[in-house]
N, C-alpha and C positions, 0 to 999 in steps of 0.2 A: 231823494237826491241830495247832493251837496251843492250849496250855492256859494259862490265867491262874492263877497260884498266889499268892494273897494272902488275908489274913484279912479276911473280910467285915465283921467287927466293928470293925476298925481299918483304914481304907483306907490308912494310912501304914505298916502293918506288912507286911514283905516275907517271902515264903517261896520264895526261889529264883527269883522272877519278875523281870521287868525292865520298867521304866517308860520308855516313849518317847512323845513327843507325836504321832508319826505312824507309820503302818504302814510296814514295811520295803519299800523300793522298789528294784527292780532296773533300773538305767539303764545301758545300754551305750554306749561311746564312739561307736558308729555309729548310736545310736537317734535318728534324725531322722524326722519325718513324711515328708519327702522325703529320698532317700539323700544321705549326706554323704561326701565324699572323705576317707579316712583312710589314711595310710601307703601311698598309691599305689593303694588298692583302693576300690571303691564298695560300701558295706555297706548291706543293707536295714534297715528300721526294726525296733526291738524285738528285736535279737539279744541273747543272754545270754552268760555267761562261764564256764559250767561244763559238764562232760560228764555228770555224774550227781549225785545227791543222796543223802546218808546221813542217818541219824536220830540226833539227840542223845537218849541214853537218859533224860535227866532232863527233857526238854521236847519240845514239838512242833517241827516243821520248817516252813520256808517254802520250798516248791518253786519253782524258777525254770527257765526254758527253757535250752536248750543253746547255748553259744557256737558250736558247730559249725554251727548254723543259718545263721550269717552268713558262713561260710567262713573264720573267724578261729580260729586255734589258741589254746585257753585255756591259761593257765599251771597250771591245777589240774585234777585229774581228778574231784574231787568237793568239795562244800561243803554244810554244813548250818548253819542259823542258829537259835540258841535262841529260845524264845518271848520276846516283848518286850511289856511293858505300857507305858502312858504315863499321865501325870496330866493331867486336864482338868476344870476347873470343880469342884475339890475331890472329884472322883470318879474312881476308876481305871477305865479302859476298855480293852478288848482292842485291840491294835494293828491287828488285821485290819479293824477298822471304818474306819480312816483311808483316804482316797482314794489310789489308785495314780496316779503321774504318767502323763500321756498320751504323752509323748515325751521324748526325751533333752534337748532344749533348752528345753522348757517344762514342768517338773514342776508338778504340782498342789500348791499351798501354801496352806493355810488360815491365816487370821489367828491362830488359836490352835493351829495344828497343822502347823508347818513344820519339824520335826526329821526329817532324812532320813539313812538309811544308803544310800549309792550304790555300785554295783558296775559296773565298766567293762571292756569287751573292746577291745583295740587292739593287735594283733600283738605289739609289743615291750613293751607296758605293760598291766598289770592292776591295778586299784585298788579298794580298799574304803574308803569315806570316810564320816564323819559330819558333817553340816552342819546349819545352822539355828540360831536364837537364842531360840526360845520354849520353854524347857524347864520341866518341872514335876517335882520330886522327884529321885530318884537312880536309877541303873540301870547296866546293862552289856549288851553284845551279845557272845555267844560264837560263834566261827566255827571249823569243822573242815574241813580240806581236805588234799589230797595233790597234790604238784607233779608235773607231767608233763614237766618239762624243768628245766635248770639256770637258777636265777634269783637275782638279788640281792633280798633281803628288806629293805625300807626302811620306817622309820617317819618321817613328816614332819609338821610342824605349822606353823600360821601364826597370827599375832595378828590383832586386829580390823582393822588397816590392811592386812594381807596375807592375808586369810582365804581358806580353800580353798572354791571354789565348790560349791554344793550339787548342781549338775546336770552337772558335768564334772570330770575329774581334774586337779589342779594338776601342774606339772612336778616330779617327785620331788626333784631336787637343791636346790630352794628350801626352806629351813627343815628340811633333813634332820637328824634327831636320833640316828639309829642305823641300822646296816646290817650284814648278813652274807650270805655266799654259801651257798645251799642247793642240793643236787643233786636230780636227777630221782628221783621215787618217794618222796621224803621226806614223812612225815605231819606236819602242822602244826596248831597250835592258837593262836587269837588271841582276845584279850578287849579290847573297847573299853569304857572306864569313863567315867562322867560323874556329876556332881552339881551341884545348884543351891544358891545361897545360900538359907538358910531364909527370909529376908525376902522373897524373890522367887518363892516357889513358887506363889503364887496369882495372879501377873500375868506380864507379859513378863519373861523372865529374860535380861538382857543379860550377866550375869556368871556364867559357867559354868566349872567346873573339869573338865578332860578328861585322860585318861591312857590309854595303850595298851600292851599286852604281846603279844609274838609269840614262839612257840617252835617250832623245826623240828629234829627229829632230835637233841634234846638241847642245841641252841644257842638261847639266848634273848636278847632285848633288850627294854628297857622305855623308854618315852618318859619325859621328865621329868614330874614331877607338876605339870603346868601350873596356874598359878593362874587366877583368874577373868580374864575378858576375852580368853581364847584362843578363837579362832573354830573350830578344828577339828583333829583328829588323823587322819591318813590312813595306811593300810597299802598299800604298793606292791610290785609284782613287776616288776623291771626287768632287761632283758637285759644292758645295759651297766652298768659300774661307775658308780654315781651320781657326778656331778661330772666325768666324762669325756665327751668327744664331745658336749658341749652346744653346739649351733650357734645363733647368733643369726640371725634372719631379719628383713627390713625390708619394711614396707608403705609404698609410695610413692604419692603422689597426683599425677595428671597433669591439667592443666586442659583438655586436648584442644582446644586452640585458644583457650582463655580466658586471661585475665590474673589475676594474684594468686598466692597460694600457700596450701598446707596443709602443716603440718609432717609429715614422715614418722614412722613408729612402728617401733621396733626392739625385738623381744621374742625369747625363746628359741623355737626351733622347736617346732611343735605346740602353741603357746599359743593362747589365745583373747583377742581384743581387741575394743574397740568402734570401729566405723567412725566417722571424724570427720565433722563438719559441713563443708559446702562453703565454701571461701574464695575461689573464683574467680568471675570475671564474664566475660561474652562478649557481643558485639554484632556485627551485620552491617549491610549497607546497608538492611535492612528494619527495624531497631530492636534492642531489647535481647532477648537470649536468656534462656530460663527453665531453670534447673537442674532435671533430672529425677531423677537417681540416679547412683550409681557403677557401673561395669561393668569386668570384667576384660579386655574388648576395646574398643579405641577406636571400633569400629563399632557397639557396643552388642549384639553377638551372643553375648557371653560370659555370665558369671554376674553378676546384678545385686545390689547391696547398697545399703541405704538408710542415711543418717546415723543413728547410734545403734544400728544392728544389730550383733549379736555375730558375729564371724568367726573361724573356726579357720584358722590360717596355718601351712603346712608348708614353704614356700620363699619366697624373695624374690618379692614380688607388686606389680604396679602396678595401681591402680584409676584408670580414666579417667572424667572428668566426661562425662555424657550430657546434651546440650542440646536444648531445643525452641526453634528459632530462627524468627522470622517470615520469610515469603516475601520474596525479593529480586526486584527488577525486573531482568530479563535483557534485554540488548541484543544483537541478532544482527548479524553481519558476514558478507558473502558476496561473493566474487569469482567471477563466472561466465565461462566460456570458450565462445565461439561459433565453430565451425569455419568459418562464413561460406561455405558451399558445399563445404567439404572434409569430412573425417572425422578421428576420433582426437583430438578436443580434450581437454585435460587435465580431470581431475575438478575440480569446484568447490572453491575454498578457502572453508571456513566455520569460524567461531568465534563466541564470545560472551563477554560480560563483564557485570558489574553496575555499571560506572562510566560507560558511555556514551562520547561523544566520538568520536574517530577512531582507526583502527588501520592499521598498515602491513602490506600483503600483498606477498609476493615472487612475481614472475611465474614460473610453472613452466617447467622446462627441456624439458618434453615438447612436441614439435612435431606439429601436425596435418598431414595430407597431402591433396593434390588433384591428380588426373591433369592433366598438361599445365601445371602451375603451380609456381612456386617460392615457398616460404613466406618472407615478409620480416620478420614479427614481428606485433605486436598494436596495435590502436587502439580507442578508445572509439567510433569511427564505423564503421559497417558498409560505408561507401563509400570509406573512406580508401585512398589509393594509396601512402602512406608510413607506415611503422610508427613509433609513438611510444614503444612499450615492447618491450623484449627480455627474454629469459630472465634472471632475476636482478634485473630492475628492480623498483623499489618503487612500489606503487600505494596511495594514501591512500583508505581506505574509511570512510565514515561509518556510525554506528549506524543499523540498520534501513533503509539506503539501498544496496541491492545495486548493484555495478558490473559491467557486462558488457564484456569485451574481445573484439573481433572480429578474426579472422585476416585479415591483409593479404596478398594474393596478387599475384604477377607472372607473367604467362603466359610459358612457356618459349620458347626460340628456335624460329622457324619459317623455312621456306625461302622465298626470293623467287626466282622462275624467269623466264627469258626464252627463248622458243621461236621458232624461225624456220621458217616454212611457205613452201615453194617456190611454192605457189599455182598449180600447173600446170607449173612448171619443176622442175629438179633441181639437186642440189649445194648446197642451203641449208646455212648454217653449223650446227654442232652447238649444241644447247640449252645454256644456262648456268644455274647455280644458286649461291645463297649463303645461308648461314644467319644469322639475327639475331633480335633481340628484337621481339616483336609491338609494333606502334605505330611502328616505325621503317621506313626504306626503304633499299634498296641501289641503287647506281648501276652499271649495266652499260654497257660500251662495245661498240657494234655492230662485229663483226669486218669486216675488209676483204673477206673471201671473198664472192663473189656467185654466186647460182644462175644457171643458163642455161636457155634455152628457144628452140628453133629458130624463127627468124623473129619473134623478139620481142626487144625491148630492155628490159633491167632498168632501172627508173626509181628504185628505192629500196624502202623498207619503209613499210607502213602497218598500223595496228591493225584496220582494216576490210578484210575480205577483198575487198569490191567496189570499194575505192578505185581511182581512176584517177590520183590525184596522191599522190606519196610524202610521208609525214610525217617520215621519218628516212632518213639516208644512212649508209653505212659510216663508222665513226669517231665518229658521234654517241653521246651518252649517253642512257640511258633509266632513269628511277627506277621501281622496283617495290617495293611494300610487302611486308614480310615476311609470309608466309602466302598471298601471291597469286602468280599466274603470268600474265605478259603474252605474248601470241602476236603476232608481227609477220609480216604476209603480204607476199610479194614483189609489187611493183606492176610490171606489164608494159605495154609498148606494142608492138602488132603492127606490123611494118614490112618493108620490102624493103631494109633498110640493110645495109651492109657494116660490120662492127664489128671493131675490134682492141682486145682487152682484155689487161691485165697482171695477173699473179698473183704476189705475192711468194713464194709456195710455202714458207711457214714463216718468212719474214722479214717485213719491214714497209717502208713507204715506196715501194710500187710506183707507177709513173706512172699518170696518169689515162688511161682508155681513150679511143679515138677512134672516130668513126662518120661514115659518109657514105651518102647516099641516092642510089639510082640505079635504073635499070630493068633493064638487062642488063649482063653483063660483070662486071668486077671493079674494085676500088679499090686503088691502090698507096699503102700507108702507110709512113712512115719510122719505124724503131724509135727510141724516145725515148732521149735521153742520160742521163736520170735513172736512177740506180742504187738499188735497194733495199739494205737492210742486214739482217744477222743476226749477232748476237754469236757469236764462235767460228767464223765461216764467212767464206769469201772468195767474192764474187760473180764468176761466170765469164761469164755472158751469159744468153741466153734460148733456150727450146725449146718446141715445142708439146706435148711429153710431160712431164708433171709429174715423172716418175721419171728423166728424162734426166740423165746425168753429164757430157755434153759439149754445149756450147751449139751451136745452129744459126744463131742470130742474135746480132749485136752492135749496139751503138748506131750508128745511121746506116744500117743495112741496110734494104732494101726488103722489104715483105711484101704479097703480093697476096691480097685477100679479095673473094670474089664477093658481089654484092649479095644480101641475104637471108641471108648467112652471118655467123657470128661466129668469129673465131680468137682463142684465148687463148694468150698467151705466158707460160710459167712460168719463174721465175728458176731458174738452174742454180747450185748451190752446191758449194764444196769446203770440207770441214771443216778448220779450222786444226790444226796440230800444235805441241807444246810443245818448246822448247829449254830444258834444265834444267841448272843448276849445283848440285851437292850438296856440302856441306862436312862432312868426317869429322874429328873432333878427334884421332883416331889416338892414343888413350890419355889425352887430356885431356878437358876438358868446356867447354861454353859456346860451341860452334861456331855460326856464323851460320846462319840458316834458309836453305832452298833459294832460289835465284834462278830465275825461270821467265818465259818469253816465248812467246806463241803466234804461229804463222805457218804458212804453207803450204809454201813452198819457200825454199831458201837457208839462211842461218844468222843467228845473233844474237850480237853482241859485248856481253859483260857486264863491268861494273866490279866488282872484288872489294870487298866491304864492309870498312869500317875495323874492325868488330868482330873481335876475335881470341879464340881459345879460351885456356884456362889449364890448367896442369898443374903442381902443386906440385913445386918443385925443378927446373923446366925453363923454358927460354926459348923462346918461340915465334919461329921464324925466317921463316915464310912458309908457302906452299902448294905442293904438287907433286902430279902425277897418280900417282906411284909411292908406295905406302904406306911403302916402306922407304927412301925418299930421305933423304939427309942434308943436301941443299942444296935450297932452295926454287926453284921455277921462276916463281913469281908472288907478288907482295906485295899486301897490302891497298891498294886504289886502282889496282891493275894491271888489265889487260884480258885477257879470255879469250873465245874464239869457240866457239860450239856450234851444230851444225846442227839445224834444226827436226826434231823427232822423236827427237833423241838426248839422253842424259843424261851429263854429265861430272862425275866425282867428284874433288874436290881434297882431299888428305890433309894435315893439319897436319904441318909439319916441326919437330921439337923438338931442342933441345940442352940438356943438363943445365947449369943456370946458377946464378949467384949474384946473382940479381936482387933488388933491393929494390923492393917494389911497394906503392903506396897505393891501395886500392880505396874506392869510395863505394857504400853500399847505401841506397837510398831507404826501406827498412824499411816497406814497405806503401804508399809513395808512388810517385812517378815523377820522371823528369827529373833523376836524380842526376848529378853531374859525372863526366866520364870518368876512368878510373883512370890513375894515373901510375906509371911504372916506371923504374928505373935499374939498370944492371949494374955490378957492382964485384967487388972481391976479398973473400974470406972475412975476417971480423973487422972489416971496415969498415962504415960505415952511410951512409945517404943522408938528408939533411934536406929534407923536402917542405914546401911552403906550402899550407895548406888552401885549397881552391878557394872563390871568391866565389859560385859558382853554387849557388842554393838549389833543392832539390827541392820538389815540390808534392804535396798530398794533400787530397782533398775532405773538408771537415768537420774539418780539423786545422790547427794553427799550427806552423810549423817553428821549433824552439827552438835547434838547433845539432846538434853531432855527439858521439857517444860510441862507444867500442869495444865496449860491452855492448849487444846488440840490445834488451834489456829496460829499459834505462836510462830514467828519467823526467826526469833532469837532465843537460844536456849538459856535456861536459868539454872540448870543443874548439869554437872558433868560426872563422869565415872569417878568413884572414890569419894564423892561428896557425901556429907551426912544429911539425912532428912528425918524429921521427927513426925510420927503418926500417933495420934491418940488412940487408945484402945476403944474399940467400937467403931472406929473410922477406917476408911479405905482411901488411900491416896494413889491416883493413877498418874504416872509419868508418861507423856506422849513424846514420841520421837519427833525432833525438829529436823526438817529436811531442806536442803537447797537444791532446786531442780537444775539439771544440766540445761545448757542453752546451745542452740546451733551456731556453728560458724559456717557461712555459706559463700560460695563463689558463683556468681551468675555470669553468663556470657551473652553479650548483645552483638548481633551481627552488624549493627550500625549502618543499615542500608543494604547489607548483603543478606545471605541466608545460610542455613545449615550450620548455625553456631552449635558448639557442644552443649550437652545438657548440664544443668547446674550441679556443682559439687557441694556436699554438705556433710557435717560431722558434729556430733554432740559432745559437749564437755563443760567443765565448770568455768564460770566467769573468772577472769584474771589469768586464765591459761589461753593458749593459742593452738591452732591446728595448722600444720604445714601441709599444703596441698601441692600436688604435682599437676601442672597445667596439661590438659589433654593434648595429644598430638593432632587431633582432628582440627582442621582449620575451616573457617567459613569461605564462601565463594560469593563473588559479585561480578557480573559481566562487565568488562571494560575496566576492571580495577585489579590491583595487585595487593594481596594481603601482606602487611608489614609486621603484624604482631598485635599485642593487646595493650591497652592503656585505660586508666580509670577515668580519664577525661574524654567524653564523647567527641570533643573537637580536636583532640590531639593529632598531630601530624607525625609524631615520632613514637614508636612503640616502647613501652617500659618493661613489658613481660613477653616472653616467647613461649611457644608450645614446648612442653616437657621441662620447663623451668619450675622453680619452687616459689610458692607464695604463702606467707604466713598470715592467718586471719584470726583475730581474737574471737573466742566463743561469745556469742551474743551479737555478733556483727555480721553484716552482709556486704561483700565487695562486688561491685559490678564491673566487669572488664569489657570495654568496648573495642570492637575491631578497628584497627588503624589501617586505612586504605591509601593507596597511591593510584589516582585516576590515570587511565591511559590518555595519552595526547596524540593528536593527529599529525602525521607528516603529510604535507600537501605539496604537490607539484602542479604548476599552472603554465599554460602556454598562451602568450599574447601575440596576436598577428602583427602588432606594431604598425598599424595603418592598413594592413591587408585583411583577409578574411579566411574562414574555413580552417582555423587553427585546431589542432587536436584537443580533445577534452582532457581536462586535468584529472589527476588521480589522487586518492586519499588512502592512507593506511594508518591504523591505530597501533600504539605500542607505548612502552614505558619510557619516561624521560631518561636521557642518557644513552639511549639506543637510536637507531635510525633505520630508514627503509631505502633500499636500492631500487630505483625505478629505471626502466628502459624507455628512452625517448621513442615515441611512436614513429612508424614509417610515414604516416600522413604528413604532407607538407602544406602550409598555407599558400594562398595565392594573392597576387597584387598586380593588377593590370599595368603593364608597361615596366615591370620590375622582375628581377631574377632572385629567387630565394637562394641564399648562400648557406644558411644554417641557423643556429640558435646562440644567443649570448645573454648573460645576466644583465648587461647594460643596454637599456633601450636605445642608446645612441651609438652603440658599437657598429663598426663597419666591417669587422672581421669576426666570424663566428668562432665560438669555443667548443660547441658541441654539434654533432650531426645526428640524424635519425639512426636509432640502433645503439647509440652510446649509452653508458650507464651513468646515473646521477644519484647520489645518496643525499637524502633529506633527513635531518634529525627529527625525532618525534617532538611535536610541539612547534615546529617551524613550518613556514610556507616559502617555497622558492618559485619565483616566476622567471621563465625563459622567454626572451623577446626575439621575434624573427629578425634576421639581418638581411637587408635587401641591397641589391646593386642598383645605384641611382640611374635614372633615365637621362641621357644627354639632351640638351636643348635643341630646338629647331629654328631654322632661319627661312623666312618666306619672302617672296618678291624679288628674287635675284635671277630671274630668267634673263637670257641674252636680250640685248636691246640695240636698235638702230636709230641714230639721230642724224640730223643734217647739220652741215657746217654752220656755225653761228647760233645753233639752238643752245638753250641753257640746259645744263645737266647737273642734277643733284644725286650723288651715288646712294643716298639713304632714302630717296623718294620711294614711298610705298614698300619700303623694306621693314620687316618686323621680326623680333626674336621672342620666342616663347619657351619657358621651361615648366615641366609638369609640377616641380616642387617650388621653384622660385617665382613662377608667374611670368610677368612681362620683363624680358631682359633686353629689349631693343636698345636701351641706353648703354648696354655693355658691348655692343657690336663694334669691332674695329675693322676698318677697310684698308687694305693694302693695295697700292697701285693708283695711277691717275689717268684721267681722260682729258685730252685737249680738244674741246669742241671746235676749235678754229682750224684744226688740221684733219683732213680726211685720213682714215686709217682704222685699224682694229686695236682695241685696248683691252687688257685683261685686269679684272679686279678680283681680289680675294677678300671674302667676308669671314670673320672669326668671332665666336662668342664662347665664353666659359661660365658654367653655373657654379653655385657655391660648393657643390660636391667635387669640383675639379674636372667635370666632364666638358670636353671642348668639341664644338662642331664647326666645320669649315665648308664654305660654299664658294664656287668659282663662277665668274660671270664675264662674258665678252660683250663689249660695247663697240659698235661699228659706227664711225663718223663718215657720212657720204657728202660729196660736194653739192652745191645748189645748181639748178639748171635755170638760166636767165634767157629770155627770147622776146623780141618785139614782132608782132604779127604784121604781114604785109598790109599796106593801105592803098587805096585807089585815089587818084587825084589828077593824073595825066593819062593820055592815051598810050604812052609808052610804058607805063607801069614802072615804078621805081622801087627797088629793094633797098630798104633803109635799115641799117643797124641790125643785121642778123648775125647772131653768134651761135656757132654750132660746136657743141662739146661732144667729143667721142669718148665714150667710156670703154675701156677694154672689154672685149667680148660682146659689144652691142653695136648696133648700126642705127642711124637715124636718117630718115628720108624726108626731106623738106620739099614742098612744092611751091614754087613761086608763081604767083598768078597775076596776070595782067588781063586787060580786056581782050587782047588779041592773041597771046601766046601762053602756054603752060609748060613749066620745066620741072624735072625730078632730079634730084641729086642724091646719090647713094653715099 
């Protein structure tokens, strides 16, 4: 228990007791109502800092919970706190009656009771501190404890500007006054002393003197005897040497998308600081955002801190502003792909933004497929046959206006066939076939081969099996659409003719057949002199066997054919044979190609080409049939005879020489000059004149000659002299300058269907004049003005069909120049009413206009009459009526306002009235005036006429009021003044009954009967 030891007769006399304003409170560094992160650990609320409690023999003890409850190792094995009293209201009270703080961060502090001794657990630090500023009297706190590990014992103090907080431990190195190292198991004693200025012991004591002493194992330190205005003295247990390893950490503020700044805060590690106010602002397309709080995560999922909140910081930390932003309008963009009969279309391109307008979508590289068709590309039309977009092309997509691209297909190749039907005969030609693109046709040539049918004459071919007249003859052409097959039927005529027919039998150009009609016997035909031809073959004559190798008939021979029969003569051919001359360079290179001639019998005389082989260090002498010959048998230009079917090889004959040779190499071109050569003695040289013959090369310009095949600048020109040593060969290589393209490209610049690029090749320094195509691009809602080289141009510099000169080697891009359509808008304002017609909009080019018809629909306005429409909202007279025409220029908006007839004011309280003579009368009593537009107009009412309340009679009053619009209302009123009726009733007093002062007033049209009463008689007077 805690004992109070003081003299009851003198509340200021001490007997070993201790006066504190507040009950001893145990507050641990982790004592938060919700767990607080300390030293990398999460500690539960209300953990203590001791393992056990001992008893002070001179006083009671204050028991506390164990630090072990929080998982934190305490620096002490036991602690006891001597009894403490405190002064309050001139009366000493037991410290145990003071409230105990509910949590670490929010201790209970009474206005006259906020002196605290605080104890903290936190891995590396253990602190006992005295805080508060409302002291009464003098006193001390005695503490006994044993260390359970090695610690630095530190006394630290702060002044009023750097006071030690009452509810958390300050960092020990700040304000350190003394320290020493104590080892595990050491028993320690500490005293915390304080006193208050005598003048302040009955009120708030801002000036307090504090002092502390600690002793462990014979080592002691004392704090200075601090004067008044010192806020606190603390006792600390520290693992590290105070002053060492003190790390600064920084709290940084991030606007999280906002603008502005909040200064960062840098403090020692494990310090407590106050979270700053927000200094950022943020807005979006929806408006201004509202700051909510700070959070350790930019997404707001971390720990939240409010401005002004206390925060314990262990490491560098960033707090992010958390915002509440208004909703933004979202615009959607979509590019849809339609396989258009195929499959495998790309996924839709979709995106959105908050700014609207248009966005560019890139056409997907994914291609759809369709059996029997070739994919050509994409088009915005599902029936297109030509693609306007390819993979990688750009498509302009407007907000909330999806664009659909349809696959464009081309049917794959199909066969066109031509079939021959003997139609009763035999030997019809074989069918023919050709492949091509659907929609096209193939032209077939009808073969010369003819079918045969005994006792029938072949008349030709027809597409109708029953035809009797031929549509086609051998050698004619027939067009057949790809994908179709045409059948030609043989057309026959039954006869008793004798027919002689000719078959080229693989060749062509056979004579026309002959025919003769008869009854019996045979017809003698003479074989035609016309000979067929067949490449590589020699015509020998005719035979009735198509496989014959020896002819039985020659031109002019007679052939007998029975009537009713047909004899076909087949051409007999002999295949030609080649006579060949082959040239072997025999150690050299560059021999001429073979010479060849085809024939049947005999031989062929060939002329030896002028081309000669070469062999470095040798001189070509000519040709011989013996590869070892030293003398030639034939020279270039000479003759050599070779039998058909034989090959004769001529070998180059060489002699090692000392020739000087000048060669020309076209170097990629052709038609170089012939080489020149001269033979001489070693050490001498030959001077050659460069040939005037120029080689040619497509797409290049000949510049001259150089000995380097890679040279770009010539070193020798025609007519120049060049010296070559005998035994050497000099080769001159043609030097070329390649043509370069001149190109004009067309950019639709937001539109589509721009013309294809124009290009031409030529030499640098020259230019190509192009004619701009008549084709123009298109863009919905825009007018094409022409072309310009600036994509931002608003005025065209080039028009279709005009000329444009472009230097070879350069590319000019022409961008379409557009004029966007503008809206002409007409709007209808009910001007205070409602149900106005809807406005209309039309698009067109600036400079023009749209004629609108004003709708028949009329607005309404309770109490008013619609007169028509006017452009001035204050108009009283309309300028347009429903059904009238109004023209609005493109780019303008015209608003028509309803014109209303104003409602007149009303006057109330003017009903006819009757008063009595002598009554007071106010003509405006209970009379009010009201106007729908002007409100209360009572003050504007004028009254005409008067009423004399002293004279009976009828009086007429006229009330008039006019509103601001000039509408006037008039009301009439009759006021009747009637006379008063005065009478004294009969009294009793004598037996006779006396009538005193009776006045009878007769009003026109009325009668009054009065009865006079006495005790004895009763009278009635009419």
